[in-house]
C-alpha positions in Angstrom: -18.0 2.7 11.9 -18.8 6.5 11.0 -15.4 7.5 11.8 -13.7 4.4 9.5 -15.6 5.8 7.0 -14.8 9.4 7.3 -10.8 8.3 7.5 -11.0 6.1 4.4 -12.6 8.8 2.7 -9.7 11.5 3.2 -11.8 13.9 5.2 -9.1 16.1 7.3 -11.0 17.0 10.2 -11.5 13.4 11.6 -7.7 12.4 10.5 -7.9 9.4 13.7 -10.9 8.0 12.3 -8.9 4.8 12.1 -9.1 4.5 15.7 -12.8 3.5 15.3 -11.6 0.1 14.4 -10.2 -0.1 18.3 -13.2 1.1 19.5 -15.0 -1.9 18.1 -12.0 -4.0 19.1 -12.8 -3.3 23.0 -16.7 -3.3 22.5 -15.9 -6.8 20.8 -13.8 -7.8 23.8 -16.3 -7.0 26.2 -19.1 -8.6 24.3 -17.8 -12.1 23.9 -16.3 -12.2 27.3 -19.4 -11.1 29.1 -21.2 -13.8 26.9 -18.7 -16.6 27.4 -18.8 -15.7 31.2 -22.8 -16.0 31.4 -22.4 -19.7 29.8 -19.9 -20.4 32.5 -22.3 -19.5 35.3 -25.0 -21.6 33.4 -23.0 -24.5 33.6 -20.1 -23.7 31.2 -19.0 -22.8 27.4 -20.4 -24.3 24.7 -17.6 -24.3 21.9 -19.5 -25.6 19.4 -22.6 -23.2 19.6 -20.3 -20.4 20.0 -18.6 -20.8 16.8 -21.4 -21.8 14.8 -23.0 -18.4 16.0 -20.2 -16.8 14.8 -19.8 -18.5 11.3 -23.3 -18.1 10.5 -23.0 -14.3 11.8 -19.7 -13.6 9.7 -18.6 -15.7 6.9 -21.3 -15.4 4.6 -21.6 -11.8 4.1 -17.4 -11.7 4.1 -17.4 -14.4 1.3 -20.6 -12.9 -0.9 -18.3 -9.5 -0.6 -15.4 -11.3 -1.8 -17.6 -13.2 -4.8 -18.9 -9.6 -5.7 -15.4 -7.6 -5.6 -13.3 -10.4 -7.3 -16.0 -10.4 -10.4 -15.8 -6.9 -10.4 -12.0 -6.4 -10.8 -12.4 -9.5 -13.1 -14.9 -7.8 -15.6 -14.7 -3.8 -15.1 -11.0 -3.8 -13.4 -9.3 -2.0 -12.3 -6.6 -4.5 -12.9 -4.5 -5.4 -9.3 -0.8 -6.7 -8.6 -0.2 -10.3 -8.8 -0.4 -10.7 -5.2 -4.0 -9.7 -5.1 -5.3 -13.7 -5.2 -3.0 -14.3 -1.9 -5.2 -11.1 -0.4 -8.1 -12.8 -1.1 -7.4 -16.8 0.0 -5.7 -14.9 3.5 -9.2 -13.5 4.1 -11.1 -16.5 3.5 -9.1 -18.0 5.8 -9.3 -14.6 8.3 -5.6 -14.6 8.3 -5.1 -11.3 6.2 -3.6 -9.4 8.7 -0.7 -11.6 9.0 -0.6 -11.8 5.2 -0.3 -8.4 5.0 2.6 -8.1 7.8 4.4 -10.8 5.9 4.0 -9.1 2.2 4.9 -5.6 3.9 1.4 -4.6 2.7 1.2 -0.7 4.1 -2.2 0.0 5.8 -1.1 4.1 4.9 -0.4 4.3 1.7 -1.3 7.1 0.2 0.4 7.4 -3.9 -1.2 4.2 -5.5 -4.4 3.1 -5.1 -4.7 0.7 -1.9 -6.0 -2.8 -2.7 -9.7 -3.4 -2.0 -9.7 -5.6 0.7 -6.7 -4.2 3.0 -9.4 -3.3 5.5 -10.1 -6.9 6.4 -7.1 -7.1 8.4 -9.6 -6.2 11.3 -11.7 -9.1 10.8 -9.0 -11.6 11.0 -7.7 -10.6 14.2 -11.5 -10.4 15.7 -11.5 -14.2 14.2 -8.6 -15.0 15.9 -9.3 -13.8 19.0 -12.8 -15.8 18.6 -11.4 -18.7 18.4 -8.6 -18.6 21.0 -10.5 -16.7 23.5 -13.1 -19.6 24.8 -10.4 -22.0 25.0 -8.5 -19.7 27.3 -11.3 -18.6 29.5 -11.9 -22.5 29.9 -8.8 -23.2 31.5 -8.5 -20.0 33.1 -11.8 -20.4 35.0 -10.6 -24.0 35.4 -7.2 -23.2 37.4 -8.1 -19.6 38.6 -11.0 -19.9 42.1 -12.5 -16.5 42.3 -13.2 -16.0 46.1 -17.0 -14.9 45.7 -18.1 -17.3 42.7 -21.4 -16.5 43.3 -21.7 -12.4 42.6 -20.6 -13.0 38.8 -17.1 -11.0 39.4 -14.2 -12.1 38.3 -11.3 -10.3 39.6 -8.7 -12.6 39.5 -9.2 -13.2 36.0 -9.2 -9.7 35.3 -5.9 -9.1 36.6 -4.3 -11.7 34.8 -6.2 -10.8 31.8 -4.9 -7.1 31.7 -1.3 -7.9 32.6 -2.0 -9.3 29.2 -3.2 -6.3 27.8 -0.5 -4.5 29.5 1.8 -7.4 27.6 0.6 -6.4 24.2 1.1 -2.6 24.9 4.5 -2.9 25.9 5.2 -5.3 22.6 3.7 -2.6 20.6 5.4 0.0 21.9 8.9 -2.1 21.9 8.6 -2.7 18.3 7.2 0.7 17.1 9.9 2.7 15.7 8.7 6.3 14.8 10.7 6.4 11.7 9.2 3.1 10.1 5.7 2.2 8.5 3.9 1.4 11.7 1.8 -0.9 9.9 3.6 -3.9 11.4 2.1 -3.0 14.8 -1.6 -1.7 13.5 -2.1 -5.0 11.9 -0.6 -7.4 14.6 -3.0 -10.2 16.8 -0.3 -9.8 19.3 -0.2 -5.7 19.4 -4.0 -5.3 19.0 -4.8 -7.6 21.5 -4.8 -5.4 24.1 -8.2 -3.4 23.2 -9.3 -6.7 23.2 -8.2 -7.6 26.4 -9.3 -4.3 27.8 -12.5 -4.7 27.1 -12.6 -8.2 28.2 -11.3 -6.9 31.7 -14.6 -5.0 32.3 -16.9 -8.0 31.1 -14.8 -9.4 34.2 -15.9 -6.5 36.7 -18.9 -5.3 35.3 -21.1 -8.2 33.9 -24.0 -7.0 32.0 -26.2 -9.7 33.7 -25.7 -8.4 37.3 -26.6 -4.3 36.9 -29.5 -2.9 38.0 -31.7 -0.2 37.5 -32.8 0.2 40.8 -29.7 2.9 41.7 -29.2 6.2 43.3 -29.9 9.6 41.5 -26.0 10.4 42.5 -24.8 6.9 41.1 -26.8 7.5 38.3 -25.2 10.5 37.7 -21.8 9.2 38.1 -22.1 6.6 35.5 -23.7 9.2 33.0 -20.6 11.1 33.9 -17.9 8.1 33.0 -19.7 7.5 30.0 -19.6 11.2 29.0 -16.0 11.5 29.2 -15.2 8.2 27.4 -17.1 9.3 24.4 -15.5 12.8 24.4 -12.2 11.2 24.9 -13.0 8.8 21.7 -14.7 11.7 19.5 -11.3 13.8 20.7 -8.5 11.3 19.4 -10.4 10.9 16.2 -10.2 14.8 16.0 -6.7 14.9 17.0 -5.0 11.5 16.0 -3.0 10.7 12.8 -2.0 7.3 11.8 1.8 8.5 12.3 1.2 10.0 16.1 4.0 8.1 18.2 1.5 9.0 21.4 -1.0 6.1 19.7 1.6 3.3 19.5 3.0 4.3 22.9 0.2 3.7 25.0 -2.6 5.7 22.9 -4.4 2.6 22.1 -4.6 1.7 25.9 -5.8 5.4 26.4 -8.8 4.8 23.3 -9.5 1.3 24.9 -9.6 2.9 28.3 -12.2 5.9 27.2 -13.9 3.0 25.4 -14.2 1.2 28.4 -15.7 3.8 30.1 -18.6 4.6 27.2 -19.3 0.6 27.4 -19.8 0.7 31.4 -22.5 3.7 31.2 -24.2 2.2 27.7 -24.5 -1.1 29.2 -26.1 -0.2 32.6 -30.0 -0.1 32.4 -30.0 2.8 34.6 -27.5 4.8 32.2 -29.4 7.9 30.3 -26.4 8.5 28.1 -27.6 5.2 26.2 -31.0 7.0 24.9 -28.4 9.9 22.9 -26.3 7.1 21.6 -28.9 4.3 20.9 -30.9 6.9 18.8 -32.7 5.1 16.5 -30.1 6.2 13.3 -27.3 5.4 15.4 -29.1 1.8 16.1 -30.0 1.2 12.3 -26.6 1.8 11.2 -24.9 -0.6 14.4 -27.2 -3.3 13.6 -25.8 -3.0 9.8 -22.0 -2.3 10.5 -20.9 -5.5 9.5 -22.1 -5.0 6.2 -21.1 -1.5 6.3 -17.7 -2.3 7.3 -17.5 -5.4 4.6 -18.6 -3.1 1.4 -17.6 0.3 2.2 -13.9 0.2 1.5 -14.0 -2.0 -1.8 -17.1 1.1 -3.0 -14.3 3.4 -2.2 -10.9 1.9 -3.6 -13.1 0.3 -6.8 -15.2 3.8 -7.4 -12.8 6.5 -8.0 -10.4 6.4 -5.4 -7.4 8.8 -5.9 -4.9 11.1 -3.6 -6.4 14.1 -4.9 -6.1 17.2 -2.3 -9.5 17.3 -1.2 -12.7 15.2 -1.1 -14.8 15.3 -3.9 -18.2 15.7 -1.8 -20.5 14.4 -4.8 -18.6 11.2 -4.7 -18.1 10.5 -1.3 -21.8 10.8 -0.7 -22.6 8.6 -3.6 -19.8 6.0 -2.2 -21.9 6.2 1.3 -25.0 5.9 0.0 -23.7 3.0 -2.5 -22.5 1.4 0.9 -25.4 1.4 3.2 -27.9 0.6 0.5 -25.7 -2.8 -0.2 -25.4 -3.0 3.4 -28.8 -3.1 4.1 -29.8 -5.6 1.6 -27.1 -7.5 2.7 -28.8 -8.0 6.5 -32.3 -8.1 4.8 -31.6 -11.2 2.8 -28.7 -12.7 3.5 -26.8 -11.7 6.9 -30.4 -11.8 9.2 -31.8 -14.7 7.5 -29.0 -17.0 7.9 -27.8 -16.4 11.5 -31.5 -17.4 12.3 -30.8 -20.7 10.3 -32.2 -20.4 6.7 -29.3 -22.5 5.5 -30.1 -24.8 7.7 -34.0 -24.8 6.8 -32.6 -24.9 3.3 -30.8 -28.0 3.6 -33.6 -29.5 5.6 -36.1 -29.0 3.2 -34.5 -30.0 -0.3 -31.7 -32.3 0.8 -33.1 -34.4 3.5 -34.6 -36.9 1.1 -33.0 -38.7 -1.6 -33.1 -36.2 -4.3 -33.0 -32.8 -4.5 -35.7 -30.6 -5.2 -35.2 -27.0 -5.9 -37.6 -24.3 -7.5 -36.8 -23.0 -10.8 -36.3 -19.6 -9.4 -33.3 -21.5 -6.8 -32.2 -23.2 -9.7 -31.5 -20.1 -11.3 -29.9 -18.3 -8.3 -27.7 -21.8 -7.9 -26.6 -21.3 -11.7 -25.9 -17.5 -11.4 -23.8 -18.2 -8.3 -21.9 -21.1 -10.4 -21.1 -18.7 -13.3 -19.8 -15.7 -10.8 -17.6 -18.5 -9.2 -16.1 -19.3 -12.6 -15.6 -15.6 -13.2 -13.8 -15.6 -10.0 -11.8 -18.4 -10.6 -10.6 -17.0 -13.8 -10.1 -13.6 -11.9 -8.0 -15.4 -9.6 -5.9 -17.4 -11.8 -3.8 -14.1 -13.5 -6.6 -12.4 -15.4 -7.4 -9.7 -13.5 -4.2 -9.2 -12.1 -0.9 -7.5 -14.0 2.7 -8.8 -13.4 5.2 -6.1 -12.5 8.9 -6.8 -13.0 9.5 -5.2 -9.5 7.3 -3.8 -6.5 6.7 -0.4 -6.9 7.9 0.4 -3.4 11.5 -1.1 -4.2 11.8 0.7 -7.3 15.3 2.2 -7.9 17.7 2.6 -10.7 21.6 3.0 -11.0 23.6 3.7 -13.8 26.5 6.0 -15.0 26.1 7.9 -18.5 29.0 9.2 -20.5 28.1 11.7 -23.2 30.3 10.8 -26.5 30.8 14.3 -27.7 31.3 17.3 -25.3 28.8 19.9 -26.1 30.0 23.7 -27.8 28.3 25.9 -25.2 29.4 29.6 -24.3 28.7 28.6 -20.8 29.1 25.6 -18.9 29.2 24.2 -15.3 32.9 23.7 -13.9 31.6 20.2 -13.2 32.7 17.6 -15.7 31.1 14.8 -13.8 28.1 14.6 -11.6 26.4 11.9 -8.9 23.2 12.4 -8.5 21.5 10.9 -5.5 17.8 10.8 -5.8 14.3 9.4 -4.1 11.4 8.8 -5.8 10.8 12.2 -6.8 13.6 11.4 -9.3 12.5 8.1 -10.9 11.2 9.9 -13.7 13.9 12.2 -14.6 15.8 9.0 -16.3 12.7 6.9 -17.2 11.5 6.3 -20.9 8.2 5.4 -19.9 8.0 9.0 -18.7 10.2 10.8 -21.2 10.4 8.4 -24.5 12.8 11.3 -26.1 16.5 10.4 -24.4 17.4 14.6 -25.3 14.7 15.4 -22.2 16.2 13.1 -19.4 18.4 14.2 -16.7 21.6 12.4 -18.2 21.2 14.8 -21.4 20.7 17.6 -19.4 23.6 17.3 -17.3 25.5 16.8 -20.7 24.0 20.1 -22.3 25.7 21.7 -19.6 29.2 20.4 -19.4 28.5 17.5 -16.8 29.5 15.1 -19.7 29.6 11.9 -17.0 26.5 11.6 -14.5 26.2 8.8 -11.9 22.7 8.3 -11.2 21.6 6.4 -7.7 17.8 7.0 -7.4 16.1 4.5 -4.8 12.3 4.7 -4.0 11.6 5.2 -0.4 15.4 6.5 0.3 16.2 8.4 3.5 19.6 9.6 4.1 19.6 7.7 7.3 16.6 5.4 7.1 16.6 2.4 4.7 14.0 0.9 3.1 13.6 -2.8 2.2 17.5 -3.5 2.3 18.3 -0.4 -0.2 21.3 1.4 0.5 20.4 4.8 2.4 21.5 7.9 0.9 24.6 8.2 3.1 25.5 4.9 1.6 25.1 5.7 -1.9 27.1 8.6 -1.3 29.9 6.3 -0.2 29.8 4.1 -3.1 29.7 6.7 -5.7 32.7 8.7 -3.9 35.5 6.9 -5.5 33.9 7.2 -8.8 33.1 10.7 -8.7 36.2 12.0 -7.9 36.5 16.2 -8.4 33.3 15.9 -9.7 29.6 17.7 -8.2 27.2 16.5 -6.5 23.0 16.4 -6.8 21.3 15.5 -3.9 17.4 15.5 -4.8 16.7 14.3 -1.3 14.7 15.8 1.4 10.9 14.3 1.3 11.4 11.5 3.4 14.0 13.2 5.6 10.8 16.0 6.3 8.4 13.0 7.0 10.8 11.0 8.8 11.3 13.9 11.3 7.6 14.6 11.6 7.3 11.2 12.2 9.1 11.2 15.3 12.6 10.2 13.9 15.7 11.3 16.4 17.6 12.4 13.5 17.0 16.0 12.9 17.1 18.1 9.6 20.6 19.2 10.3 21.7 15.7 11.5 20.8 14.8 8.3 22.4 17.4 6.1 25.7 17.1 8.1 25.8 13.5 7.5 25.8 14.1 3.6 27.9 16.7 4.1 30.8 15.5 6.0 30.5 12.0 3.8 31.1 14.2 0.5 33.6 16.1 1.7 34.6 19.5 0.1 33.4 18.7 -3.8 30.3 21.1 -4.3 27.0 20.2 -3.6 23.5 21.4 -4.7 20.7 20.2 -2.9 17.4 20.4 -5.1 14.8 22.1 -2.4 11.2 20.1 -1.5 7.5 20.7 -2.1 4.5 19.2 -2.0 0.9 19.6 -2.5 0.0 17.6 0.7 -1.6 19.3 3.7 -1.7 17.2 6.3 0.5 13.9 8.0 4.1 13.4 7.4 4.6 14.6 4.1 2.6 18.0 4.6 4.1 20.8 3.0 4.6 22.7 6.4 7.2 20.0 6.9 8.6 20.8 3.7 9.0 23.7 4.2 11.2 23.8 7.4 13.5 21.0 6.1 14.0 23.8 2.9 14.9 26.4 5.5 17.5 24.1 7.3 18.9 23.6 4.2 19.7 27.4 3.4 20.7 27.6 7.3 23.2 25.0 6.7 24.8 27.1 3.8 26.7 29.3 6.6 29.0 26.2 7.5 29.5 24.9 3.9 30.7 26.9 1.3 30.6 24.4 -1.2 26.5 23.8 -0.6 23.9 25.5 -2.5 20.1 25.1 -2.6 18.3 25.1 -5.9 15.0 26.5 -5.7 12.7 24.0 -6.9 9.7 25.1 -5.6 10.2 28.4 -6.7 9.5 27.6 -10.3 7.5 24.1 -9.8 3.8 24.4 -11.2 0.6 22.3 -9.6 -0.1 20.7 -13.1 3.4 19.1 -12.8 2.0 16.7 -10.3 0.4 13.7 -10.2 -2.6 13.2 -7.9 -0.4 12.3 -4.8 0.8 15.8 -4.6 4.3 14.8 -4.2 5.3 12.7 -7.9 5.3 14.6 -11.1 3.8 14.1 -14.4 5.7 13.3 -17.5 5.9 17.3 -18.2 6.8 17.6 -14.9 10.0 15.5 -15.0 10.6 17.5 -18.5 10.6 20.7 -16.3 11.9 19.0 -13.3 15.2 17.7 -15.4 16.0 20.8 -17.5 15.6 23.0 -14.3 17.7 20.8 -12.1 20.7 21.1 -14.8 20.1 24.8 -15.1 20.5 24.9 -11.9 23.8 23.1 -11.4 25.1 25.6 -14.2 23.9 28.7 -12.2 25.8 26.9 -8.8 29.2 26.1 -10.0 30.0 27.9 -13.6 33.2 27.4 -14.9 35.5 30.2 -13.8 34.1 31.3 -10.5 35.0 30.1 -7.2 33.1 27.7 -5.5 32.8 29.1 -2.0 30.0 31.2 -0.7 30.0 31.3 2.7 26.6 33.6 3.0 23.5 31.4 3.1 21.5 34.5 1.1 23.5 33.7 -2.1 23.5 29.9 -1.6 20.2 29.8 -3.1 19.8 29.2 -6.6 17.0 30.1 -9.0 17.8 30.0 -12.7 15.2 31.2 -14.9 12.4 29.1 -16.1 12.7 26.9 -19.3 9.7 25.5 -21.3 11.0 22.2 -22.8 9.5 20.4 -25.7 6.2 18.4 -24.4 7.4 14.8 -24.1 5.9 12.1 -26.4 3.0 9.7 -25.1 3.2 10.5 -21.5 1.7 8.4 -19.3 -1.8 8.4 -17.6 -0.6 7.6 -14.0 2.4 7.3 -12.5 4.1 3.8 -12.0 6.7 4.9 -9.3 5.3 6.1 -6.6 7.3 4.0 -3.8 7.6 4.2 -0.1 9.9 5.5 2.5 10.0 4.2 6.0 7.4 6.0 7.7 5.0 4.8 5.1 5.0 3.7 1.4 5.6 7.3 0.3 7.9 9.4 -1.4 
């Protein structure tokens, strides 16, 4: 639980904190299977009582949290997208993980604030397991007869269960692609079942009710060593893994589950000493309330100041953690623990067993408050708390041709009479009236200013040269489409952010492959690449990856004399970026439009030959110009869209 909180707060020293959910899956698989097999040994699984116990434990706290979150959003904000009601109802039905998959909601979005309920996917996986697994166990124990039924061990059942876990791992590896967002395999019940099933295998071979404290010192030391190795393995994966590590999806979750199983095997043994460390009172206090902590921590983080700002504001994080623990403690004391011990049943019998209900004034007040909050939530879900968008942020795109009515009278102009500009989401604000209300500041006007009176803009969020996002044309396809119209014109390729990220995420297409694809598609026309820079410090979009891409561009100049590289990183300022560290403010886009046009003039001036075969003079660095401030800059970006590795870039 602590690892998950650290991950969601954004602390860089535990990038694999999301694996805390995987640890819990394996633990849950063990505990539930151990309980079910114990019931089998006592005469049979009591499905009704099992499901009722799970409902008492899970439903009340979840539904109260959902009610509070919807009311908060309705009254206070921030407004959510129009698919927010679907997220709520899917959470109520414990189908949230599949809803997220169908609606292509990424778990790893960093640029736009996530929905406050995105963490509920894991509870849906758990509940689906609780519904199906008892039925499968009942069928399996009926048909699989163990050789020694009295021992409590079920090796044959364990073999079948292990085969299912291996199948789940194979499905994950088969579906996963390093150049695609991993959310599908991260959310899927089919792909995450491996962790639950490995825990179940342990319960079949290591039932807690059959373990005895009376063992030798050597056996105790061995058990403690196994547990310590498992714990260190988990901590190491928290420290070294990231959500984009291909290793995770190609067997890494199996490794995590095995390490967790090793730790569980030690913790449940009555002779083990490691349980005294892990079972310290503060950790037990958190463990008892971990369900409420998990429910509340993410909405609190998202609704009280989530941002993609680099670094974590420690003061805010401390307050968010304190609020999470306080609310979880109240939830446990007054809601979860009483209800799991039958409080609702007693309340029903006390007040509704007769002909007329008898409620105290305080109970009536609570009932009235609940009805009022349900009404407010209903208004919010009906649309008052959501914002309508013409198109998904993730599919934002712009394709248009601009022709200047007059030819500017300038002493120095570019040889380019037309220019085809192909860009990703870092170009979306260059022609946007929302970012640049003054048309003179937009990229089409800036190209005309330097002599390129016709400009073909093809900009798409999530664009990469090779990978496609949301079936939109990739960079190569955009170039092929524009080639016929931009005959004898120049090209500006504002791509690379997603190239660097995709390669870092494990794409088999190298930097050079991607550059070659575009240059061969365009041919011998003058081409200017815009180098890239981010303020991100980790993950595929880290600045170190951007530098590697820029260096590959400069090296490629030796093979393409018609190619230039504009050194945008040399002029961009940190205060031009929005909080995601990748996209730009209105002021930033005004500078970007002006500087790219000046760079085109510098790269391909009229009257000079295009060919320069030395990479040292292919880098373009015009002087920095201060454009007039844009009018009415928007407070935050509205077009921060995604790449195949994650909704970014």
